[in-house]
N, C-alpha and C positions, 0 to 999 in steps of 0.2 A: 619403486620402479616396477613397471609392468613388463612381464616376460610372457611371450606367447608360446604355446605348447603345440608341438608338431609330431606327427607319426607318419611313417611310410607304410602304405598298404600294399600287400603282396596279393595280387588277384588269383594266383594259382594256389597259394596257401589259404586264402580267404581269411587273412588276419592282419592286424596292424602290428608294427614294431613297437618296442618299448618307446614311450614318448621322450622327446628331448625339447629343451628350451632354447629359444632364440629371441633376440631383441626386436625383430620385425620380420615381416613376410619376405622382404627382398633378400635378407641374409639367409633365411631358410631355403628360399628358391635357389640361391647361389650354391649353397651346400649340397642340395639335392642334384642340381645339374652337374656339379663337380663329381659327385659320386657316380652319376651315370657315365661320365667320361673317364673315370679312373679304372683302368683295366684290372686292378687288384680287387675290385668289389663285385659282389654277387649281382648288384643292380646293373652293372655294366654288361654282364653276360646275357641278361634278359630284360632290357630296359622297358619293354612294352608291358611287363608284368607288374611294374611298380608305379605308384602315384603318391604324391605328397598331400597330406591333409593337415589342416589346422584344427586342433581338437579342443582348444581352450586357452585360457590365460590365467596367469598368477599375478596377483597384486601384493608385493611383499610388504608395503607399508600398512595394508589393511589385513593381511593374512587371509585373503580370500582367493578362492579358485572358482572360475566359471568354466563350465563344460559346454561345448558346442562342437559341431562338425561342419567343416567347409573344405571341399576339394580345391586344392590350389593348383597343382600340376599333375 
């Protein structure tokens, strides 16, 4: 199974969060949008400072990891 790797970039900190795995881009986008709307998250307090990035993919059947960087949201 292929899992895609995502990270949230904080423009004020100038750093990416710890990466997390999702099955596809739509699920990652939904999770990020939900975090922006959740009043208990740091992302909600300053949503303009955060963006979602796809940073790679993991292929578990081959044990391979590909790195790349794509800005999603």
